[in-house]
NUDREN-932741 format. One record per residue (C-alpha): residue number from 0; residue in three letters; x, y, z. Coordinates in Angstrom, 1 decimal, m for minus. Each point is the difference from the previous one (the first is absolute). Example, Ala and Ser with C-alpha at 12.3 -4.5 7.8 and 13.67 -1.06 7.14 Angstrom:
+-----+------+--------+--------+--------+
! seq ! type !   east !  north !     up !
+-----+------+--------+--------+--------+
!   0 !  ala !   12.3 !   m4.5 !    7.8 !
!   1 !  ser !    1.4 !    3.4 !   m0.7 !
+-----+------+--------+--------+--------+
//
This chain:
+-----+------+--------+--------+--------+
! seq ! type !   east !  north !     up !
+-----+------+--------+--------+--------+
!   0 !  met !    0.0 !   m0.1 !    0.0 !
!   1 !  lys !    2.7 !    2.5 !    1.0 !
!   2 !  lys !    1.8 !   m0.9 !   m3.2 !
!   3 !  leu !   m3.0 !    0.9 !   m2.1 !
!   4 !  ile !   m0.2 !    3.5 !    1.7 !
!   5 !  leu !    3.7 !    0.5 !   m0.5 !
!   6 !  val !   m0.2 !   m1.0 !   m3.7 !
!   7 !  ile !   m2.9 !    2.4 !   m0.6 !
!   8 !  phe !    2.0 !    2.8 !    1.8 !
!   9 !  ile !    3.1 !   m0.7 !   m2.2 !
!  10 !  leu !   m2.2 !    0.2 !   m3.2 !
!  11 !  ile !   m1.5 !    3.3 !    1.1 !
!  12 !  tyr !    3.2 !    1.4 !    1.7 !
!  13 !  pro !    1.1 !    2.1 !   m3.1 !
!  14 !  asn !   m3.3 !    2.0 !    0.4 !
!  15 !  phe !    0.0 !    0.0 !    3.7 !
!  16 !  ser !    0.0 !    3.2 !    2.0 !
!  17 !  phe !   m1.3 !    0.9 !    3.4 !
!  18 !  ser !   m3.1 !    1.7 !   m1.4 !
!  19 !  glu !   m2.9 !   m2.0 !   m1.3 !
!  20 !  ile !    0.8 !   m2.4 !   m2.9 !
!  21 !  ser !   m2.3 !    0.4 !   m2.9 !
!  22 !  glu !   m2.3 !   m2.9 !   m0.9 !
!  23 !  ile !    1.2 !    0.2 !   m3.7 !
!  24 !  asn !    3.4 !   m1.3 !    1.0 !
!  25 !  tyr !   m1.8 !   m3.1 !    1.7 !
!  26 !  glu !   m2.2 !   m0.6 !   m3.0 !
!  27 !  lys !    3.1 !   m1.4 !   m1.9 !
!  28 !  tyr !    0.2 !   m2.9 !    2.4 !
!  29 !  phe !   m3.6 !   m0.4 !    1.1 !
!  30 !  tyr !   m3.6 !    0.1 !   m0.8 !
!  31 !  ile !   m1.3 !    2.4 !    2.8 !
!  32 !  gly !   m3.6 !   m0.5 !    0.9 !
!  33 !  lys !   m1.2 !   m1.2 !   m3.3 !
!  34 !  met !    1.0 !   m2.7 !   m2.6 !
!  35 !  lys !   m1.8 !   m1.2 !   m3.2 !
!  36 !  ser !    0.0 !   m3.5 !   m1.1 !
!  37 !  tyr !    1.9 !   m1.1 !   m3.0 !
!  38 !  his !   m3.0 !   m0.6 !   m2.0 !
!  39 !  asp !   m1.6 !    3.3 !    1.2 !
!  40 !  lys !   m3.2 !   m1.9 !    1.3 !
!  41 !  phe !    0.3 !    1.1 !    3.6 !
!  42 !  thr !    2.0 !    2.5 !    2.2 !
!  43 !  leu !    1.3 !   m0.8 !    3.5 !
!  44 !  tyr !    0.2 !    2.9 !    2.4 !
!  45 !  phe !    0.1 !    0.9 !    3.7 !
!  46 !  lys !   m3.1 !    1.7 !    1.5 !
!  47 !  thr !    0.2 !    1.9 !    3.3 !
!  48 !  arg !   m2.3 !   m1.2 !    2.8 !
!  49 !  glu !   m1.9 !    2.6 !    2.1 !
!  50 !  lys !    0.6 !   m1.7 !    3.3 !
!  51 !  ala !    3.2 !   m0.3 !    1.9 !
!  52 !  val !    1.4 !   m3.3 !    0.9 !
!  53 !  leu !    1.5 !   m0.8 !    3.4 !
!  54 !  ala !    2.8 !   m2.8 !   m0.4 !
!  55 !  arg !    2.4 !   m1.8 !    2.2 !
!  56 !  gly !    3.7 !    1.1 !   m0.7 !
!  57 !  gln !    3.4 !   m1.3 !    1.0 !
!  58 !  asn !    0.6 !    2.6 !    2.8 !
!  59 !  ser !   m3.5 !    1.3 !    0.6 !
!  60 !  asn !   m3.5 !    0.2 !   m1.6 !
!  61 !  tyr !   m0.4 !    2.5 !   m2.7 !
!  62 !  ile !   m2.8 !    1.6 !   m2.1 !
!  63 !  thr !    0.0 !    0.1 !   m3.8 !
!  64 !  asp !   m1.9 !    3.0 !   m0.7 !
!  65 !  tyr !   m0.8 !   m0.3 !   m3.8 !
!  66 !  pro !    0.5 !   m3.8 !   m0.7 !
!  67 !  gln !   m0.4 !   m1.1 !   m3.6 !
!  68 !  asp !   m1.6 !   m3.1 !   m1.6 !
!  69 !  leu !    0.9 !   m1.5 !   m3.4 !
!  70 !  tyr !   m3.0 !    0.4 !   m2.4 !
!  71 !  ile !   m0.7 !   m1.2 !   m3.5 !
!  72 !  tyr !   m1.8 !    2.0 !   m2.6 !
!  73 !  asp !   m1.5 !   m2.0 !   m3.0 !
!  74 !  his !    0.0 !    2.1 !   m3.2 !
!  75 !  ser !   m2.6 !   m2.0 !   m1.6 !
!  76 !  thr !   m2.5 !   m0.1 !    2.8 !
!  77 !  lys !    1.1 !    3.4 !    1.5 !
!  78 !  lys !   m0.2 !   m1.5 !    3.4 !
!  79 !  glu !    2.6 !    0.3 !    2.8 !
!  80 !  leu !    0.3 !   m2.7 !    2.7 !
!  81 !  pro !    2.3 !   m0.4 !    3.0 !
!  82 !  leu !    2.6 !   m2.6 !   m0.8 !
!  83 !  ile !    2.4 !   m0.1 !    3.0 !
!  84 !  ser !   m1.5 !    1.7 !    3.0 !
!  85 !  tyr !    0.6 !    0.6 !    3.8 !
!  86 !  glu !   m3.1 !   m2.1 !    0.8 !
!  87 !  trp !    1.6 !   m3.3 !   m0.8 !
!  88 !  phe !    3.6 !    0.5 !   m1.1 !
!  89 !  pro !    1.9 !    0.4 !    3.3 !
!  90 !  lys !   m1.6 !   m3.3 !    1.5 !
!  91 !  lys !    0.7 !   m1.9 !   m3.2 !
!  92 !  ala !    3.5 !    1.1 !   m0.3 !
!  93 !  lys !    0.8 !   m0.5 !    3.7 !
!  94 !  arg !   m0.9 !   m3.8 !   m0.5 !
!  95 !  phe !    2.7 !   m0.3 !   m2.5 !
!  96 !  ser !    3.0 !    1.1 !    2.1 !
!  97 !  ser !    0.6 !   m1.5 !    3.4 !
!  98 !  asn !    3.1 !    2.2 !    0.6 !
!  99 !  tyr !   m1.8 !    3.4 !   m0.4 !
! 100 !  lys !   m2.6 !    0.7 !    2.6 !
! 101 !  tyr !   m1.1 !    3.5 !   m0.9 !
! 102 !  pro !   m2.7 !    1.0 !   m2.5 !
! 103 !  val !    0.9 !    0.7 !   m3.7 !
! 104 !  phe !   m2.1 !    2.1 !   m2.2 !
! 105 !  pro !   m0.8 !    0.2 !   m3.6 !
! 106 !  glu !    2.1 !    3.2 !   m0.3 !
! 107 !  asp !    3.1 !   m1.7 !    1.5 !
! 108 !  phe !    0.8 !   m1.8 !   m3.3 !
! 109 !  ala !    1.2 !    0.6 !   m3.4 !
! 110 !  tyr !   m2.3 !   m1.6 !   m2.6 !
! 111 !  tyr !    1.3 !   m1.6 !   m3.1 !
! 112 !  leu !   m2.5 !   m0.8 !   m2.6 !
! 113 !  leu !    1.1 !   m2.9 !   m2.4 !
! 114 !  asn !   m0.6 !   m0.2 !   m3.6 !
! 115 !  asp !   m3.0 !   m2.3 !    0.5 !
! 116 !  asn !   m1.9 !    3.0 !    1.3 !
! 117 !  asn !   m1.2 !   m2.2 !    2.8 !
! 118 !  thr !    2.8 !   m0.5 !    2.4 !
! 119 !  leu !    1.4 !    2.5 !    2.4 !
! 120 !  ile !    3.2 !   m0.6 !    1.9 !
! 121 !  leu !    0.1 !    1.8 !    3.3 !
! 122 !  val !    3.4 !    0.9 !    1.4 !
! 123 !  ser !    0.4 !    1.3 !    3.4 !
! 124 !  ala !    1.4 !    3.5 !   m0.3 !
! 125 !  phe !   m0.2 !    1.6 !    3.4 !
! 126 !  lys !   m0.3 !   m2.5 !    2.9 !
! 127 !  asn !    2.2 !   m3.1 !    0.7 !
! 128 !  tyr !   m2.7 !   m2.3 !   m1.4 !
! 129 !  asn !    2.3 !   m2.5 !   m1.7 !
! 130 !  gln !   m2.5 !   m1.8 !   m2.3 !
! 131 !  asn !   m0.9 !    0.8 !   m3.6 !
! 132 !  leu !   m3.7 !   m0.4 !   m0.6 !
! 133 !  ile !   m2.0 !   m0.8 !   m3.2 !
! 134 !  phe !   m3.4 !    1.2 !   m0.6 !
! 135 !  asp !   m2.3 !   m1.4 !   m2.7 !
! 136 !  ile !   m2.2 !    2.8 !   m1.2 !
! 137 !  lys !   m2.7 !   m2.1 !   m1.7 !
! 138 !  asn !   m0.4 !   m2.3 !    3.0 !
! 139 !  lys !    0.8 !    2.5 !    2.6 !
! 140 !  glu !    2.3 !   m2.4 !    1.7 !
! 141 !  leu !    3.2 !    0.8 !    2.0 !
! 142 !  lys !    2.9 !   m2.5 !    0.3 !
! 143 !  val !    3.7 !   m0.1 !    1.0 !
! 144 !  gln !    2.4 !    0.0 !   m2.8 !
! 145 !  lys !    1.9 !   m3.2 !    0.8 !
! 146 !  ser !    2.2 !   m0.5 !   m3.2 !
! 147 !  arg !    2.2 !    2.7 !   m1.2 !
! 148 !  gly !    0.6 !   m1.7 !   m3.4 !
! 149 !  lys !   m2.7 !    1.8 !   m2.1 !
! 150 !  leu !    1.2 !    3.6 !    0.8 !
! 151 !  asp !    3.4 !    0.9 !    0.9 !
! 152 !  phe !   m0.4 !    3.0 !    2.4 !
! 153 !  ile !    2.9 !    2.5 !    0.2 !
! 154 !  ile !    0.4 !    1.9 !    3.2 !
! 155 !  ser !   m1.0 !    3.3 !   m1.6 !
! 156 !  thr !   m3.2 !    1.8 !   m1.1 !
! 157 !  tyr !   m0.2 !   m2.3 !   m3.1 !
! 158 !  ala !   m0.7 !   m3.6 !   m0.5 !
! 159 !  gln !    1.4 !   m1.9 !   m3.0 !
! 160 !  ser !   m1.3 !   m3.0 !   m1.8 !
! 161 !  cys !    2.5 !   m1.3 !   m2.6 !
! 162 !  gly !   m0.2 !   m3.0 !   m2.3 !
! 163 !  his !   m1.1 !   m1.5 !   m3.3 !
! 164 !  lys !   m3.8 !    0.1 !   m0.5 !
! 165 !  ser !    0.3 !   m2.8 !   m2.6 !
! 166 !  leu !    2.8 !   m1.7 !   m2.0 !
! 167 !  lys !   m0.5 !    2.5 !   m2.9 !
! 168 !  asn !    0.4 !    3.1 !    2.2 !
! 169 !  asn !    3.1 !    1.8 !    1.1 !
! 170 !  phe !    1.0 !    0.4 !    3.7 !
! 171 !  glu !   m2.0 !    2.8 !    1.4 !
! 172 !  cys !   m0.2 !    1.8 !    3.2 !
! 173 !  glu !   m3.1 !    1.8 !    1.2 !
! 174 !  ile !    0.3 !    2.7 !    2.7 !
! 175 !  tyr !   m3.0 !    0.6 !    2.4 !
! 176 !  lys !   m0.5 !    3.3 !    1.9 !
! 177 !  pro !   m1.8 !   m0.5 !    3.2 !
! 178 !  leu !   m3.2 !    1.8 !    1.1 !
! 179 !  ile !    0.4 !    1.7 !    3.4 !
! 180 !  ser !   m2.2 !    2.1 !    2.1 !
! 181 !  lys !    0.7 !    3.7 !    0.6 !
! 182 !  asn !   m0.1 !   m0.8 !    3.7 !
! 183 !  leu !    2.8 !   m2.6 !   m0.5 !
! 184 !  leu !    2.1 !    2.7 !   m1.9 !
! 185 !  asn !   m0.5 !    2.4 !    2.9 !
! 186 !  ser !    1.0 !   m2.4 !    2.7 !
! 187 !  ile !    3.3 !   m0.9 !   m2.0 !
! 188 !  glu !    0.9 !    3.7 !   m0.1 !
+-----+------+--------+--------+--------+
//
């Protein structure tokens, strides 16, 4: 976790100053708050909740004033639905990690949308939650990513998938920028 923050800092360091860093510089490395699917049929975005959330922390309890849920907007039906929310995510994610006893929230993760437009890889970007999770958008199912063979994660803001799609294709690498919440961005600064 600390390595991820360090790499993010190193990538941003040339533009770093003690004044506020502009969001434009972060957009090179992240989708901030909103990401379109590869086939443009839906958009994933963070939506702020009206109520604060009281959560247990490592040193003391804390209040998250403007927590955010991950929503999906379907372009064909013009409907928005909560995809990953505070109602169920902290309990479900806590079951996957026996080593981490504090709550994790939707905005604590960087979301990588894979080319199938259905699979989200969730990488902990803020807390010491040492599990990568997989979320199936169609089935709305959260699981632990057990094998690391399908995607080769680099400790940076990008994820990379390299290989041959078929025997006729050349070796190709695809780079995935993660979707992150503005709240996560503010907590890193």
